[in-house]
C-alpha positions as CSV (number, residue, x, y, z in Angstrom):
1,M,-18.4,68.2,59.6
2,K,-16.4,64.9,59.1
3,F,-16.6,62.1,56.6
4,C,-17.2,59.4,58.4
5,D,-19.5,61.2,61.3
6,F,-21.9,61.8,57.5
7,K,-21.9,58.3,56.7
8,W,-23.3,57.6,60.2
9,L,-26.1,60.1,60.0
10,D,-29.7,58.7,59.4
11,L,-31.2,60.3,56.4
12,P,-33.1,63.4,58.5
13,S,-30.0,64.9,59.5
14,Q,-27.4,64.0,56.2
15,A,-30.9,65.7,54.5
16,H,-30.2,69.0,56.7
17,I,-26.1,68.9,56.3
18,V,-25.8,68.4,53.1
19,Y,-28.7,71.5,52.5
20,Q,-27.1,74.2,54.5
21,N,-23.7,73.7,54.4
22,G,-23.6,72.0,50.6
23,I,-22.3,73.4,47.9
24,Y,-24.3,72.4,45.1
25,L,-22.1,71.2,41.9
26,S,-24.1,70.2,39.2
27,E,-26.4,66.7,38.4
28,R,-27.6,63.7,36.3
29,S,-30.4,61.4,35.2
30,E,-29.8,58.3,36.1
31,D,-32.9,55.5,34.7
32,D,-36.0,56.7,36.2
33,L,-33.9,59.3,39.4
34,F,-32.8,62.5,39.1
35,V,-29.1,62.6,41.7
36,A,-27.5,66.3,42.7
37,L,-23.5,66.5,43.3
38,Y,-22.8,68.8,46.1
39,Q,-19.8,69.3,47.8
40,V,-19.4,69.1,51.8
41,C,-16.5,70.1,53.9
42,D,-14.3,68.1,51.7
43,F,-15.9,65.6,50.5
44,Y,-18.6,64.7,48.0
45,V,-22.8,63.9,48.5
46,E,-25.2,62.5,45.7
47,V,-28.1,62.8,46.2
48,Y,-30.9,60.5,45.1
49,Y,-35.0,62.2,44.3
50,R,-37.1,60.0,42.5
51,F,-37.9,61.9,39.6
52,T,-41.9,61.2,40.0
53,T,-42.1,62.3,43.7
54,S,-39.2,64.5,44.6
55,E,-38.3,62.0,47.2
56,I,-35.8,61.8,48.3
57,L,-34.1,57.9,48.0
58,K,-30.7,58.3,49.1
59,F,-27.4,60.0,50.0
60,I,-24.2,58.2,48.9
61,S,-21.1,60.2,50.4
62,F,-17.9,59.9,48.8
63,H,-14.4,61.1,48.9
64,S,-12.8,59.7,45.4
65,D,-12.4,62.0,42.8
66,V,-13.0,58.8,39.9
67,L,-16.8,59.1,41.2
68,L,-17.0,62.7,39.5
69,E,-16.6,61.3,36.2
70,P,-20.4,61.4,35.0
71,Y,-20.8,64.7,35.7
72,L,-17.5,65.4,33.9
73,S,-19.1,65.9,30.6
74,K,-21.4,69.1,31.6
75,I,-18.3,71.0,33.2
76,Q,-17.3,73.7,29.8
77,L,-14.5,74.0,29.7
78,G,-14.7,77.0,27.3
79,E,-16.6,78.7,29.5
80,L,-14.8,78.9,32.2
81,F,-11.3,79.8,30.5
82,K,-13.6,82.3,28.3
83,E,-14.1,83.0,32.5
84,S,-9.9,82.9,33.3
85,I,-9.3,85.4,30.0
86,V,-11.7,88.2,31.6
87,E,-11.0,88.0,34.9
88,T,-7.6,88.5,33.4
89,E,-7.8,91.2,31.2
90,K,-10.0,93.3,34.3
């Protein structure tokens, strides 16, 4: 799936692609919305849900790593390093 092809799909088709091929990365909240981040092929997709109904409102797809900033605070680097050390000791 190419980024430009994904952007032109309708909402149900985008949902199908994300749930079949997406890799869940993180989540955040924004006002009264829940936003889940997925990687699909070589781009990222944010899925915006309404908290009260879990209805999908929109998808925002992007390539830029800069747009990942809202998710970076959730990454626990200590845990990543701990896992890395355990793997190298095996």
